[in-house]
N, C-alpha and C positions, 0 to 999 in steps of 0.2 A: 877216631868216633870220642867226645869227653861223654864222658861216663853220667849216669842220668842222678850218679846219690854225688858225685862231684856240686853239678848244676846244685840241687838239693840246698850243699851246703852255700854256695856261691848267693841265692838267693835269701838263706836268712839273714846270713850277711852281711848283704843291703837291708835287711830289716832293721837288722840292728848298728847300722850309722847314726850317730846325735844328726847331721844336717840331713838335707836332703829331700825335704817337705814330701811332697804326693808322687814325686818322678822316682823316687824310693821304693813304693810300694807296685806304683807302675813298671818300673823294672823286674823288680823280686816278679809281677805277680805271670812275665811275659817267661820267667826265668824256669817259675812250679809249672806252666802250662808244657812247657818243654822239655820236662824233668818227670811229667807226667804222662805222656805219650811214647818219652822212651821207656820209659818202665810198663807199658802200654806192645809195643811190639816187641820186648824183652818179655811177657806175660805175668810179668810179676803184679798183678792186680792191684792187690793191697798198699801196695808199694804208690801204684797210677792214684788208686781212691786219693790217699791222706797228700799227692801232692797237686790235687785238683784243688781239695779242702781248704790246703792254703793259699791258694790262687782268688778260691770264694772272699778270705779274710783280707787278703789284701781290698778288692774290691769290691768289701762293707768297707773299709778304712776309706777307699775314696769314693763313698757314698752311692756307688754302681748297686744298684738293689738286684738288678732286671739281669745284671753278668754276674751277680756274686749267685743267683739261682740258677743263670748254667752254667755256673764251676758245679757246683751240688749234683744235678744233674750226669755232668759227666760223672760225679764221684759215684755216684749211685749205679751207674752203668758196670762201672770197674766192677761195683765190692758182690754186683749181680752174680758175679762168676765165680765169688768166694765165699760170701756172708751174707745173706737174702735179706734177715733181720736189720741188717745195718743198712743195705743197700736203703728199703723201704724208709728207716729214721731219714737217710739225705731225702729219700724224695717228700716226707711229710716238710724237714727244713723248705725245701726248695720252693713248695709249695706253698707256704707262708710269704714267704719272698717275692713271690706272684701276684698271690691276693693283696700282698702291700701295695705293691704298683700297676693291681688294676687289671691284671693281667689273665683273668678269668679263663679265659679257654687253655690257655695252660696248666693252671689250677686244674681244671678239667680234666684235662687232658692225661695230668702222671695222677690222677686217683685211678683214670682207670687204669692205667699200668701196674699201679699197688693191687688193685680187684685183682686185676688176671694174676698177677708173683701170689696171692690169696689161693685166686683157683684152683694151679696147678699142683697149691702144695691141700688143695683138697679142706680148706678153712673158709669154709662157706659163710658161717656169722659172717668175718671178715670182709672176707669178698663181694658178699650183697652191702655191706656198708661201705665201702668206697665204691662199688658201682652207682650208689646212693647220691652222695659229693658228686660223684665226676658228671649225675644228666641232672642233680639242680645247680653246676656250675655253666653245663652246653645251655639250660634254660635259662636266666640270666641272662645269657651272651645272645640269646634268639637261639640257637645252634640246634631245632629240635627233633632233624631227626637224629644226630647224633647222642640227645638225651635218653629222646624213646630207644634207640641201641640197648644203654646201660640200663633202660627202665624195665627193655624184656628181661636184661638180666637179677637185677630186682623179684621180678615173679617171678623167677624160673628158680632162684634159691630159695624164697616165701614158700615158696609153693613145697619145696624139699623140704623146707623146716616148719612144717603143717602150719605157715600164717596164708593161712588160703583166701581169707577177708582182702587181704590185701594185694595175694595174687591176681583173684579175681577183678580187684578193680582195676588192676593195672592194664589186664591185659585188652580188659573190654573198654578203655579207657583209650588203647594203643589201639585196637583193633576199628574203633570210628572215626577215630583221628583218620586214620590209611587209609577209612573209606571218599577222604575226603581232596586223595595224594593217588593222579592219575599212574604214576608207578605202582602204589605201594596195595592199591583197594585190593589186586585180588590174593592181596596177605592176608586179606581183613580174616577171611575163616579161618587161618591156622589161630590166631589170639582168643576167639570166641568159640572153638575145639576146648581147644586151653582153659579158655575160663570152666565151661561144659565140666570138663574133666574135674576140675578141683570142685567144684558143685558137687558131685558125687565120691571125690575123696571123701570129701567130710559127711558123706553121709545125709548133705541137703536136697533131698528130693524134690522138692517146693522148689526149692531157689532154683537148680538144676533145669526142671520140666518148662517154669517162671522166661529163665534165660535165654534155650532151646524156642521160645515162642519170640522173646523180644532181639534177638539174632537174625531170624528172619526179619521182623519189618524192620530190622537196621537196614542191611541189605539185602536186597533184592534177588542177590545170586546165591545167597546163601545155602535155599532149597533145594538145588540143584546141584552141589557139589558135593562129593564123597564123605565130606570130614562135617557135611549136614547130616547123613544117613545112619554118619558112622556114633555122632553123640546120639540118635534119636534113638537105635537103635540099643546102646545102651541105658537109656535112661530105664525101656521098654523094658531088658533085663533086670534090670536096676528094680523095677518095681513088680513085677514079676517075681523075682527074690531065688530067678534061674540061672545057676552059675554053669549050666549049660551051654544056652542061649550063651552068657556072656562069653564064655571059652569061644565059643564059633565066630562069637561076630569081632571076636580082638583077632584071631586068626584068617579068617578073609580082609575085615583090611588090612593085616599087617601083610598077607599077601596082596597086595597092592602097592601100597603105600607103606614102607617101614616103618616101620616105629624105633624112636628112638629111643636112649638108657631115659632120658626124663620119662616120658608115655609111659614106659614099661612100669616103670615105676612110682608112676601115678594110677595108673591099671591094677600095678596087684595091691593097694589102700584100696581101689574099688573093689575088686575082687572078695578081700575078706573081712567090709564093711555091710557088703552082699550078705558073705556067711554070718556076719554078729548076727543081722538083722531076719536071716533065716533061723538061725539058735533062739531070739527072742521068744518067735512066734512060737519053738516047740516046747520052749519051757510052762 
């Protein structure tokens, strides 16, 4: 079997030929792809990525923008194995080409993939930014379900970064949108609960009580849900400055509906707000 390094040399030799027109770029592209796949078999990820980039450059000469983007994505996937920063740059280049040809769903898909890379790296700020871009592109293509999935991530990270207003608006907006969808309407309660928790985390008892009432108005089933009782009991504990009651409410809810990491973090902030308000009264 021919070595991938030798195939790359053949491809580069074709590109240097004075004659050949577009055919030399087509032939060289095929060779670069062949070499890239053989590098992948050998787990030589950097070399495979470089070969895919060379294939992309050939397609760029052929003015095939979509194919250029596709090969850059292949390069990015290889680079994820060895160099995440470079992989992200490849994704970004590909996205620019997808936008150029109006493939906004593809742009959205890869912004989401970038966001998920940053998410794994615990880079909340960049994860949020790319989830937002993905949501914007999905919305532009009327892919509202996919847009909402990304916006829920935006809301999650906004709250963790203490951008509560943004998080609240998104949770409430998506919660109301869910009510109009028979498949999703039973998930609205989760978004209303999260919005209410954000109100409390920023210490806005008035807004929390107002939101609590509004959620019951827009969702006639909310009042009978465990999430509604939980939020109402938290608001009462907050209003009374009763940390013991707050702890008991959280414990009881957790015993029935296991709290995730996000809720645990936000509830700890709510608890700290209660402490702050109690200490102010004692001064």
